[in-house]
All heavy atoms as TSV, in Angstrom:
chain	resi	resn	atom	element	x	y	z
A	1	MET	N	N	92.442	121.045	33.946
A	1	MET	CA	C	92.990	120.254	32.818
A	1	MET	C	C	93.466	121.265	31.777
A	1	MET	O	O	92.770	122.106	31.365
A	1	MET	CB	C	91.901	119.399	32.283
A	1	MET	CG	C	92.406	118.448	31.216
A	1	MET	SD	S	91.124	117.399	30.465
A	1	MET	CE	C	90.307	116.655	31.829
A	2	ASP	N	N	94.713	121.124	31.394
A	2	ASP	CA	C	95.286	122.028	30.385
A	2	ASP	C	C	94.891	121.655	29.018
A	2	ASP	O	O	94.381	120.552	28.738
A	2	ASP	CB	C	96.771	122.185	30.575
A	2	ASP	CG	C	97.552	120.927	30.223
A	2	ASP	OD1	O	96.922	119.841	30.217
A	2	ASP	OD2	O	98.743	121.056	29.974
A	3	VAL	N	N	95.143	122.490	28.000
A	3	VAL	CA	C	94.768	122.324	26.638
A	3	VAL	C	C	95.467	121.092	26.077
A	3	VAL	O	O	94.800	120.281	25.401
A	3	VAL	CB	C	95.108	123.542	25.836
A	3	VAL	CG1	C	94.847	123.291	24.347
A	3	VAL	CG2	C	94.359	124.823	26.296
A	4	HIS	N	N	96.735	120.862	26.368
A	4	HIS	CA	C	97.459	119.683	25.856
A	4	HIS	C	C	96.874	118.428	26.325
A	4	HIS	O	O	96.614	117.502	25.496
A	4	HIS	CB	C	98.931	119.772	26.284
A	4	HIS	CG	C	99.710	118.628	25.750
A	4	HIS	ND1	N	99.980	118.445	24.466
A	4	HIS	CD2	C	100.349	117.619	26.442
A	4	HIS	CE1	C	100.727	117.379	24.297
A	4	HIS	NE2	N	100.968	116.854	25.557
A	5	GLU	N	N	96.444	118.349	27.554
A	5	GLU	CA	C	95.804	117.158	28.069
A	5	GLU	C	C	94.456	116.866	27.505
A	5	GLU	O	O	94.062	115.744	27.158
A	5	GLU	CB	C	95.664	117.235	29.621
A	5	GLU	CG	C	95.281	115.947	30.276
A	5	GLU	CD	C	95.255	116.070	31.802
A	5	GLU	OE1	O	96.047	116.872	32.363
A	5	GLU	OE2	O	94.490	115.331	32.385
A	6	GLU	N	N	93.662	117.970	27.250
A	6	GLU	CA	C	92.361	117.830	26.607
A	6	GLU	C	C	92.509	117.323	25.158
A	6	GLU	O	O	91.766	116.470	24.710
A	6	GLU	CB	C	91.640	119.172	26.577
A	6	GLU	CG	C	91.123	119.610	27.930
A	6	GLU	CD	C	90.275	120.877	27.874
A	6	GLU	OE1	O	89.640	121.137	26.888
A	6	GLU	OE2	O	90.435	121.640	28.809
A	7	LEU	N	N	93.511	117.824	24.432
A	7	LEU	CA	C	93.754	117.415	23.096
A	7	LEU	C	C	94.176	115.939	23.087
A	7	LEU	O	O	93.750	115.155	22.203
A	7	LEU	CB	C	94.829	118.220	22.425
A	7	LEU	CG	C	94.415	119.636	22.039
A	7	LEU	CD1	C	95.665	120.428	21.563
A	7	LEU	CD2	C	93.346	119.658	20.979
A	8	LEU	N	N	94.983	115.547	24.008
A	8	LEU	CA	C	95.416	114.135	24.144
A	8	LEU	C	C	94.257	113.250	24.409
A	8	LEU	O	O	94.074	112.147	23.790
A	8	LEU	CB	C	96.477	113.973	25.216
A	8	LEU	CG	C	97.202	112.705	25.205
A	8	LEU	CD1	C	97.926	112.445	23.891
A	8	LEU	CD2	C	98.246	112.711	26.319
A	9	ARG	N	N	93.345	113.576	25.304
A	9	ARG	CA	C	92.153	112.789	25.671
A	9	ARG	C	C	91.264	112.690	24.381
A	9	ARG	O	O	90.710	111.681	24.194
A	9	ARG	CB	C	91.434	113.390	26.837
A	9	ARG	CG	C	92.165	113.126	28.157
A	9	ARG	CD	C	91.314	113.635	29.310
A	9	ARG	NE	N	92.040	113.607	30.554
A	9	ARG	CZ	C	92.018	112.579	31.358
A	9	ARG	NH1	N	91.223	111.538	31.083
A	9	ARG	NH2	N	92.663	112.614	32.468
A	10	GLY	N	N	91.084	113.847	23.706
A	10	GLY	CA	C	90.254	113.866	22.515
A	10	GLY	C	C	90.799	112.946	21.485
A	10	GLY	O	O	90.016	112.155	20.782
A	11	GLN	N	N	92.130	112.902	21.268
A	11	GLN	CA	C	92.731	112.039	20.274
A	11	GLN	C	C	92.579	110.604	20.662
A	11	GLN	O	O	92.255	109.791	19.822
A	11	GLN	CB	C	94.240	112.430	20.183
A	11	GLN	CG	C	94.925	111.667	19.075
A	11	GLN	CD	C	96.386	112.064	18.905
A	11	GLN	OE1	O	96.944	112.656	19.824
A	11	GLN	NE2	N	96.952	111.672	17.806
A	12	ALA	N	N	92.699	110.322	21.959
A	12	ALA	CA	C	92.525	108.914	22.418
A	12	ALA	C	C	91.080	108.438	22.145
A	12	ALA	O	O	90.852	107.349	21.801
A	12	ALA	CB	C	92.851	108.792	23.889
A	13	GLU	N	N	90.140	109.359	22.391
A	13	GLU	CA	C	88.733	108.985	22.146
A	13	GLU	C	C	88.489	108.728	20.620
A	13	GLU	O	O	87.777	107.794	20.315
A	13	GLU	CB	C	87.806	110.132	22.616
A	13	GLU	CG	C	86.373	109.747	22.664
A	13	GLU	CD	C	85.473	110.804	23.290
A	13	GLU	OE1	O	85.984	111.464	24.238
A	13	GLU	OE2	O	84.353	110.898	22.870
A	14	VAL	N	N	89.052	109.498	19.779
A	14	VAL	CA	C	88.955	109.265	18.347
A	14	VAL	C	C	89.539	107.907	17.989
A	14	VAL	O	O	88.916	107.135	17.256
A	14	VAL	CB	C	89.557	110.398	17.551
A	14	VAL	CG1	C	89.720	110.023	16.055
A	14	VAL	CG2	C	88.827	111.722	17.694
A	15	TRP	N	N	90.669	107.608	18.476
A	15	TRP	CA	C	91.310	106.221	18.214
A	15	TRP	C	C	90.440	105.127	18.721
A	15	TRP	O	O	90.301	104.107	18.074
A	15	TRP	CB	C	92.732	106.199	18.818
A	15	TRP	CG	C	93.766	106.918	17.948
A	15	TRP	CD1	C	94.268	108.074	18.191
A	15	TRP	CD2	C	94.351	106.393	16.818
A	15	TRP	NE1	N	95.212	108.349	17.180
A	15	TRP	CE2	C	95.209	107.324	16.297
A	15	TRP	CE3	C	94.159	105.217	16.000
A	15	TRP	CZ2	C	95.982	107.217	15.138
A	15	TRP	CZ3	C	94.929	105.059	14.862
A	15	TRP	CH2	C	95.765	106.089	14.417
A	16	GLN	N	N	89.839	105.305	19.922
A	16	GLN	CA	C	88.926	104.281	20.378
A	16	GLN	C	C	87.772	104.015	19.516
A	16	GLN	O	O	87.398	102.839	19.260
A	16	GLN	CB	C	88.484	104.627	21.830
A	16	GLN	CG	C	89.501	104.467	22.853
A	16	GLN	CD	C	89.033	104.942	24.226
A	16	GLN	OE1	O	88.069	105.690	24.369
A	16	GLN	NE2	N	89.743	104.458	25.297
A	17	CYS	N	N	87.188	105.092	18.964
A	17	CYS	CA	C	86.125	104.968	18.037
A	17	CYS	C	C	86.498	104.247	16.772
A	17	CYS	O	O	85.803	103.436	16.262
A	17	CYS	CB	C	85.489	106.374	17.720
A	17	CYS	SG	S	84.656	107.101	19.095
A	18	MET	N	N	87.693	104.635	16.263
A	18	MET	CA	C	88.207	104.021	14.986
A	18	MET	C	C	88.435	102.469	15.227
A	18	MET	O	O	88.026	101.667	14.368
A	18	MET	CB	C	89.488	104.662	14.591
A	18	MET	CG	C	89.272	106.053	14.021
A	18	MET	SD	S	90.727	107.007	13.690
A	18	MET	CE	C	91.891	105.833	13.031
A	19	PHE	N	N	89.034	102.120	16.376
A	19	PHE	CA	C	89.275	100.705	16.579
A	19	PHE	C	C	87.975	99.950	16.881
A	19	PHE	O	O	87.868	98.756	16.512
A	19	PHE	CB	C	90.294	100.548	17.718
A	19	PHE	CG	C	91.722	100.743	17.312
A	19	PHE	CD1	C	92.452	101.723	17.979
A	19	PHE	CD2	C	92.259	100.045	16.291
A	19	PHE	CE1	C	93.745	101.933	17.544
A	19	PHE	CE2	C	93.558	100.216	15.867
A	19	PHE	CZ	C	94.285	101.218	16.497
A	20	ALA	N	N	86.987	100.607	17.497
A	20	ALA	CA	C	85.714	99.912	17.760
A	20	ALA	C	C	85.094	99.599	16.380
A	20	ALA	O	O	84.557	98.458	16.216
A	20	ALA	CB	C	84.813	100.829	18.532
A	21	PHE	N	N	85.172	100.401	15.439
A	21	PHE	CA	C	84.643	100.186	14.084
A	21	PHE	C	C	85.392	99.034	13.444
A	21	PHE	O	O	84.791	98.079	12.890
A	21	PHE	CB	C	84.764	101.456	13.211
A	21	PHE	CG	C	84.405	101.171	11.765
A	21	PHE	CD1	C	83.036	101.086	11.442
A	21	PHE	CD2	C	85.341	101.109	10.836
A	21	PHE	CE1	C	82.646	100.859	10.172
A	21	PHE	CE2	C	84.945	100.868	9.480
A	21	PHE	CZ	C	83.605	100.717	9.155
A	22	THR	N	N	86.743	98.998	13.576
A	22	THR	CA	C	87.487	97.890	12.967
A	22	THR	C	C	87.181	96.584	13.612
A	22	THR	O	O	87.001	95.577	12.961
A	22	THR	CB	C	89.044	98.199	13.240
A	22	THR	OG1	O	89.351	99.435	12.678
A	22	THR	CG2	C	89.895	97.173	12.600
A	23	TYR	N	N	86.966	96.589	14.976
A	23	TYR	CA	C	86.677	95.361	15.693
A	23	TYR	C	C	85.259	94.858	15.208
A	23	TYR	O	O	85.065	93.598	14.971
A	23	TYR	CB	C	86.624	95.423	17.146
A	23	TYR	CG	C	88.014	95.820	17.757
A	23	TYR	CD1	C	88.134	96.633	18.822
A	23	TYR	CD2	C	89.193	95.231	17.218
A	23	TYR	CE1	C	89.400	96.937	19.358
A	23	TYR	CE2	C	90.391	95.492	17.728
A	23	TYR	CZ	C	90.526	96.339	18.773
A	23	TYR	OH	O	91.773	96.613	19.315
A	24	SER	N	N	84.299	95.746	15.033
A	24	SER	CA	C	82.980	95.321	14.628
A	24	SER	C	C	82.955	94.783	13.173
A	24	SER	O	O	82.277	93.854	12.827
A	24	SER	CB	C	81.995	96.422	14.787
A	24	SER	OG	O	82.232	97.496	13.909
A	25	MET	N	N	83.827	95.376	12.332
A	25	MET	CA	C	83.924	94.913	10.892
A	25	MET	C	C	84.565	93.519	10.894
A	25	MET	O	O	84.177	92.657	10.069
A	25	MET	CB	C	84.698	95.873	10.071
A	25	MET	CG	C	83.906	97.183	9.815
A	25	MET	SD	S	82.241	96.941	9.129
A	25	MET	CE	C	82.610	96.191	7.620
A	26	ALA	N	N	85.568	93.255	11.730
A	26	ALA	CA	C	86.185	91.970	11.806
A	26	ALA	C	C	85.186	90.881	12.293
A	26	ALA	O	O	85.154	89.806	11.761
A	26	ALA	CB	C	87.419	91.989	12.680
A	27	LEU	N	N	84.381	91.270	13.271
A	27	LEU	CA	C	83.378	90.332	13.778
A	27	LEU	C	C	82.334	90.056	12.712
A	27	LEU	O	O	81.960	88.910	12.532
A	27	LEU	CB	C	82.788	90.868	15.076
A	27	LEU	CG	C	81.619	90.078	15.630
A	27	LEU	CD1	C	82.146	88.648	16.070
A	27	LEU	CD2	C	81.053	90.797	16.875
A	28	LYS	N	N	81.953	91.063	12.001
A	28	LYS	CA	C	80.916	90.867	10.921
A	28	LYS	C	C	81.510	89.961	9.872
A	28	LYS	O	O	80.773	89.015	9.411
A	28	LYS	CB	C	80.592	92.300	10.266
A	28	LYS	CG	C	79.660	92.154	9.067
A	28	LYS	CD	C	79.490	93.615	8.525
A	28	LYS	CE	C	78.546	93.582	7.364
A	28	LYS	NZ	N	79.174	93.134	6.146
A	29	SER	N	N	82.768	90.126	9.491
A	29	SER	CA	C	83.358	89.260	8.496
A	29	SER	C	C	83.463	87.827	9.003
A	29	SER	O	O	83.189	86.858	8.207
A	29	SER	CB	C	84.731	89.730	8.110
A	29	SER	OG	O	84.681	91.033	7.558
A	30	ALA	N	N	83.855	87.647	10.267
A	30	ALA	CA	C	83.937	86.270	10.838
A	30	ALA	C	C	82.587	85.601	10.829
A	30	ALA	O	O	82.499	84.374	10.515
A	30	ALA	CB	C	84.521	86.323	12.258
A	31	VAL	N	N	81.576	86.282	11.118
A	31	VAL	CA	C	80.196	85.746	11.157
A	31	VAL	C	C	79.786	85.406	9.669
A	31	VAL	O	O	79.264	84.311	9.431
A	31	VAL	CB	C	79.174	86.734	11.732
A	31	VAL	CG1	C	77.769	86.284	11.565
A	31	VAL	CG2	C	79.478	86.834	13.212
A	32	GLU	N	N	80.001	86.265	8.729
A	32	GLU	CA	C	79.593	86.044	7.369
A	32	GLU	C	C	80.359	84.814	6.756
A	32	GLU	O	O	79.810	84.080	5.945
A	32	GLU	CB	C	79.870	87.282	6.486
A	32	GLU	CG	C	78.864	88.365	6.776
A	32	GLU	CD	C	79.129	89.628	5.972
A	32	GLU	OE1	O	80.244	89.727	5.332
A	32	GLU	OE2	O	78.288	90.547	5.985
A	33	LEU	N	N	81.634	84.631	7.170
A	33	LEU	CA	C	82.438	83.521	6.653
A	33	LEU	C	C	82.186	82.230	7.428
A	33	LEU	O	O	82.711	81.188	7.122
A	33	LEU	CB	C	83.915	83.858	6.682
A	33	LEU	CG	C	84.395	84.930	5.711
A	33	LEU	CD1	C	85.873	85.349	6.049
A	33	LEU	CD2	C	84.313	84.471	4.259
A	34	ARG	N	N	81.372	82.357	8.485
A	34	ARG	CA	C	81.008	81.218	9.356
A	34	ARG	C	C	82.267	80.518	9.926
A	34	ARG	O	O	82.366	79.280	9.983
A	34	ARG	CB	C	80.151	80.210	8.523
A	34	ARG	CG	C	78.873	80.840	7.947
A	34	ARG	CD	C	78.030	79.939	7.183
A	34	ARG	NE	N	77.741	78.665	7.813
A	34	ARG	CZ	C	76.701	78.396	8.506
A	34	ARG	NH1	N	75.758	79.262	8.655
A	34	ARG	NH2	N	76.504	77.180	9.091
A	35	LEU	N	N	83.165	81.335	10.370
A	35	LEU	CA	C	84.466	80.789	10.872
A	35	LEU	C	C	84.230	79.951	12.153
A	35	LEU	O	O	84.904	78.886	12.309
A	35	LEU	CB	C	85.428	81.921	11.202
A	35	LEU	CG	C	85.896	82.751	9.966
A	35	LEU	CD1	C	86.852	83.859	10.364
A	35	LEU	CD2	C	86.442	81.900	8.865
A	36	ALA	N	N	83.356	80.357	13.034
A	36	ALA	CA	C	83.099	79.647	14.279
A	36	ALA	C	C	82.497	78.211	13.900
A	36	ALA	O	O	82.919	77.174	14.483
A	36	ALA	CB	C	82.175	80.314	15.190
A	37	ASP	N	N	81.620	78.113	12.890
A	37	ASP	CA	C	81.044	76.828	12.479
A	37	ASP	C	C	82.142	75.956	11.908
A	37	ASP	O	O	82.150	74.762	12.145
A	37	ASP	CB	C	79.897	77.123	11.471
A	37	ASP	CG	C	78.745	77.804	12.026
A	37	ASP	OD1	O	78.510	77.649	13.243
A	37	ASP	OD2	O	78.016	78.457	11.291
A	38	ILE	N	N	83.008	76.516	11.094
A	38	ILE	CA	C	84.091	75.748	10.434
A	38	ILE	C	C	85.052	75.165	11.523
A	38	ILE	O	O	85.311	73.967	11.479
A	38	ILE	CB	C	84.862	76.595	9.423
A	38	ILE	CG1	C	83.990	76.955	8.247
A	38	ILE	CG2	C	86.108	75.868	8.974
A	38	ILE	CD1	C	84.519	78.034	7.321
A	39	MET	N	N	85.414	75.983	12.529
A	39	MET	CA	C	86.312	75.546	13.587
A	39	MET	C	C	85.623	74.490	14.392
A	39	MET	O	O	86.224	73.513	14.785
A	39	MET	CB	C	86.750	76.686	14.401
A	39	MET	CG	C	87.719	77.605	13.726
A	39	MET	SD	S	88.395	78.916	14.748
A	39	MET	CE	C	87.007	80.084	14.737
A	40	HIS	N	N	84.257	74.608	14.726
A	40	HIS	CA	C	83.611	73.685	15.519
A	40	HIS	C	C	83.470	72.376	14.787
A	40	HIS	O	O	83.672	71.287	15.415
A	40	HIS	CB	C	82.248	74.298	15.895
A	40	HIS	CG	C	81.403	73.341	16.772
A	40	HIS	ND1	N	81.706	73.106	18.078
A	40	HIS	CD2	C	80.313	72.594	16.433
A	40	HIS	CE1	C	80.846	72.242	18.557
A	40	HIS	NE2	N	79.958	71.858	17.614
A	41	SER	N	N	83.124	72.394	13.525
A	41	SER	CA	C	82.891	71.155	12.828
A	41	SER	C	C	84.160	70.382	12.529
A	41	SER	O	O	84.178	69.178	12.321
A	41	SER	CB	C	82.137	71.472	11.443
A	41	SER	OG	O	83.056	72.178	10.616
A	42	HIS	N	N	85.304	71.084	12.616
A	42	HIS	CA	C	86.572	70.388	12.340
A	42	HIS	C	C	86.896	69.498	13.557
A	42	HIS	O	O	87.540	68.429	13.327
A	42	HIS	CB	C	87.679	71.487	12.181
A	42	HIS	CG	C	88.952	70.852	11.561
A	42	HIS	ND1	N	89.018	70.472	10.300
A	42	HIS	CD2	C	90.133	70.717	12.167
A	42	HIS	CE1	C	90.234	69.962	10.071
A	42	HIS	NE2	N	90.960	70.143	11.159
A	43	GLY	N	N	86.469	69.807	14.710
A	43	GLY	CA	C	86.590	68.930	15.822
A	43	GLY	C	C	87.931	68.959	16.518
A	43	GLY	O	O	88.060	68.345	17.611
A	44	CYS	N	N	88.920	69.588	16.068
A	44	CYS	CA	C	90.176	69.643	16.680
A	44	CYS	C	C	90.884	70.963	16.269
A	44	CYS	O	O	90.337	71.668	15.339
A	44	CYS	CB	C	91.075	68.502	16.382
A	44	CYS	SG	S	91.518	68.222	14.624
A	45	PRO	N	N	92.007	71.371	16.774
A	45	PRO	CA	C	92.639	72.607	16.385
A	45	PRO	C	C	92.836	72.608	14.827
A	45	PRO	O	O	93.125	71.631	14.178
A	45	PRO	CB	C	93.928	72.606	17.117
A	45	PRO	CG	C	93.703	71.841	18.338
A	45	PRO	CD	C	92.752	70.763	17.937
A	46	ILE	N	N	92.675	73.851	14.230
A	46	ILE	CA	C	92.756	73.939	12.807
A	46	ILE	C	C	93.723	75.089	12.490
A	46	ILE	O	O	93.835	76.049	13.210
A	46	ILE	CB	C	91.322	74.241	12.286
A	46	ILE	CG1	C	91.302	74.351	10.799
A	46	ILE	CG2	C	90.798	75.491	12.873
A	46	ILE	CD1	C	89.907	74.435	10.216
A	47	THR	N	N	94.503	74.861	11.494
A	47	THR	CA	C	95.451	75.864	11.071
A	47	THR	C	C	94.768	77.003	10.292
A	47	THR	O	O	93.682	76.763	9.757
A	47	THR	CB	C	96.608	75.265	10.144
A	47	THR	OG1	O	96.059	74.857	8.931
A	47	THR	CG2	C	97.300	74.130	10.877
A	48	LEU	N	N	95.436	78.094	10.174
A	48	LEU	CA	C	94.865	79.231	9.445
A	48	LEU	C	C	94.621	78.863	7.943
A	48	LEU	O	O	93.649	79.225	7.375
A	48	LEU	CB	C	95.782	80.410	9.550
A	48	LEU	CG	C	95.253	81.700	8.974
A	48	LEU	CD1	C	93.899	82.088	9.503
A	48	LEU	CD2	C	96.227	82.847	9.176
A	49	SER	N	N	95.568	78.134	7.386
A	49	SER	CA	C	95.411	77.710	5.924
A	49	SER	C	C	94.264	76.759	5.761
A	49	SER	O	O	93.527	76.856	4.780
A	49	SER	CB	C	96.684	77.176	5.410
A	49	SER	OG	O	97.075	75.969	6.140
A	50	GLN	N	N	94.058	75.883	6.746
A	50	GLN	CA	C	92.866	74.985	6.635
A	50	GLN	C	C	91.570	75.779	6.838
A	50	GLN	O	O	90.608	75.509	6.138
A	50	GLN	CB	C	92.972	73.928	7.802
A	50	GLN	CG	C	93.999	72.887	7.555
A	50	GLN	CD	C	94.132	71.981	8.816
A	50	GLN	OE1	O	94.112	72.461	9.984
A	50	GLN	NE2	N	94.294	70.691	8.569
A	51	LEU	N	N	91.552	76.765	7.695
A	51	LEU	CA	C	90.416	77.571	7.908
A	51	LEU	C	C	90.157	78.386	6.672
A	51	LEU	O	O	88.999	78.429	6.174
A	51	LEU	CB	C	90.633	78.532	9.103
A	51	LEU	CG	C	89.533	79.401	9.483
A	51	LEU	CD1	C	88.314	78.611	9.905
A	51	LEU	CD2	C	89.965	80.301	10.616
A	52	ALA	N	N	91.121	78.917	6.051
A	52	ALA	CA	C	90.964	79.718	4.840
A	52	ALA	C	C	90.456	78.894	3.661
A	52	ALA	O	O	89.624	79.298	2.923
A	52	ALA	CB	C	92.291	80.407	4.435
A	53	SER	N	N	90.940	77.686	3.547
A	53	SER	CA	C	90.507	76.911	2.409
A	53	SER	C	C	89.062	76.355	2.657
A	53	SER	O	O	88.443	75.898	1.666
A	53	SER	CB	C	91.504	75.672	2.199
A	53	SER	OG	O	91.500	74.839	3.331
A	54	SER	N	N	88.602	76.354	3.877
A	54	SER	CA	C	87.209	75.940	4.183
A	54	SER	C	C	86.188	77.007	3.939
A	54	SER	O	O	84.975	76.676	4.007
A	54	SER	CB	C	87.150	75.478	5.603
A	54	SER	OG	O	88.013	74.349	5.837
A	55	THR	N	N	86.587	78.230	3.698
A	55	THR	CA	C	85.600	79.303	3.450
A	55	THR	C	C	85.310	79.335	1.964
A	55	THR	O	O	86.024	78.852	1.131
A	55	THR	CB	C	86.162	80.639	3.912
A	55	THR	OG1	O	87.320	80.998	3.135
A	55	THR	CG2	C	86.506	80.659	5.419
A	56	ASP	N	N	84.198	79.981	1.690
A	56	ASP	CA	C	83.803	80.218	0.311
A	56	ASP	C	C	84.113	81.628	-0.218
A	56	ASP	O	O	83.402	82.227	-0.981
A	56	ASP	CB	C	82.235	80.030	0.161
A	56	ASP	CG	C	81.830	78.592	0.479
A	56	ASP	OD1	O	82.630	77.658	0.246
A	56	ASP	OD2	O	80.715	78.389	0.953
A	57	SER	N	N	85.223	82.076	0.290
A	57	SER	CA	C	85.622	83.479	-0.051
A	57	SER	C	C	86.234	83.605	-1.409
A	57	SER	O	O	87.149	82.819	-1.788
A	57	SER	CB	C	86.658	83.952	0.980
A	57	SER	OG	O	87.111	85.237	0.584
A	58	LEU	N	N	85.717	84.458	-2.229
A	58	LEU	CA	C	86.225	84.694	-3.528
A	58	LEU	C	C	87.620	85.203	-3.563
A	58	LEU	O	O	88.457	84.852	-4.411
A	58	LEU	CB	C	85.294	85.685	-4.285
A	58	LEU	CG	C	85.683	86.068	-5.704
A	58	LEU	CD1	C	85.757	84.870	-6.633
A	58	LEU	CD2	C	84.812	87.131	-6.281
A	59	SER	N	N	87.987	86.001	-2.532
A	59	SER	CA	C	89.381	86.557	-2.495
A	59	SER	C	C	90.413	85.445	-2.385
A	59	SER	O	O	91.495	85.590	-2.900
A	59	SER	CB	C	89.510	87.546	-1.369
A	59	SER	OG	O	89.313	86.972	-0.141
A	60	LEU	N	N	90.041	84.397	-1.692
A	60	LEU	CA	C	90.979	83.254	-1.605
A	60	LEU	C	C	91.221	82.613	-2.904
A	60	LEU	O	O	92.315	82.212	-3.261
A	60	LEU	CB	C	90.479	82.238	-0.579
A	60	LEU	CG	C	90.452	82.721	0.854
A	60	LEU	CD1	C	89.703	81.689	1.726
A	60	LEU	CD2	C	91.797	83.007	1.422
A	61	LEU	N	N	90.176	82.550	-3.744
A	61	LEU	CA	C	90.322	81.948	-5.082
A	61	LEU	C	C	91.246	82.842	-5.978
A	61	LEU	O	O	92.002	82.344	-6.712
A	61	LEU	CB	C	88.919	81.752	-5.725
A	61	LEU	CG	C	87.967	80.777	-5.009
A	61	LEU	CD1	C	86.611	80.758	-5.670
A	61	LEU	CD2	C	88.584	79.354	-4.998
A	62	LEU	N	N	90.999	84.136	-5.825
A	62	LEU	CA	C	91.852	85.051	-6.599
A	62	LEU	C	C	93.291	85.025	-6.221
A	62	LEU	O	O	94.206	85.074	-7.038
A	62	LEU	CB	C	91.322	86.496	-6.438
A	62	LEU	CG	C	89.892	86.693	-7.031
A	62	LEU	CD1	C	89.483	88.159	-6.695
A	62	LEU	CD2	C	89.886	86.507	-8.483
A	63	ASP	N	N	93.619	84.810	-4.925
A	63	ASP	CA	C	94.996	84.750	-4.422
A	63	ASP	C	C	95.674	83.517	-4.946
A	63	ASP	O	O	96.858	83.489	-5.247
A	63	ASP	CB	C	95.097	84.716	-2.908
A	63	ASP	CG	C	94.746	86.092	-2.341
A	63	ASP	OD1	O	94.846	87.078	-3.095
A	63	ASP	OD2	O	94.385	86.175	-1.155
A	64	LYS	N	N	94.972	82.393	-5.183
A	64	LYS	CA	C	95.512	81.132	-5.608
A	64	LYS	C	C	95.892	81.195	-7.083
A	64	LYS	O	O	96.788	80.497	-7.588
A	64	LYS	CB	C	94.566	79.966	-5.439
A	64	LYS	CG	C	94.408	79.615	-3.912
A	64	LYS	CD	C	93.410	78.470	-3.747
A	64	LYS	CE	C	93.160	78.249	-2.244
A	64	LYS	NZ	N	92.264	77.155	-1.993
A	65	LYS	N	N	95.288	82.110	-7.855
A	65	LYS	CA	C	95.592	82.214	-9.291
A	65	LYS	C	C	96.787	83.053	-9.587
A	65	LYS	O	O	97.369	83.043	-10.680
A	65	LYS	CB	C	94.382	82.886	-9.965
A	65	LYS	CG	C	93.172	81.972	-9.996
A	65	LYS	CD	C	92.033	82.632	-10.732
A	65	LYS	CE	C	90.838	81.691	-10.786
A	65	LYS	NZ	N	89.689	82.327	-11.470
A	66	ARG	N	N	97.393	83.740	-8.584
A	66	ARG	CA	C	98.563	84.575	-8.747
A	66	ARG	C	C	99.806	83.777	-8.822
A	66	ARG	O	O	100.005	82.751	-8.481
A	66	ARG	CB	C	98.680	85.599	-7.638
A	66	ARG	CG	C	97.546	86.667	-7.749
A	66	ARG	CD	C	97.756	87.664	-6.689
A	66	ARG	NE	N	96.663	88.563	-6.664
A	66	ARG	CZ	C	96.412	89.411	-5.737
A	66	ARG	NH1	N	97.310	89.614	-4.794
A	66	ARG	NH2	N	95.416	90.213	-5.773
């Protein structure tokens, strides 16, 4: 394996670690916002705006004031 290939594999591994962190943070946020419970209790397909308005997120309230 040449140096260029090793560097490329190392860079790919770093990107995988970065994305794994991003995915875990997205899952953590979805759990904290209880998105699965909201979608389940709605009983039918739900739009993103309906989902967002059903959360108790402070950031959504701040966006509405702009």
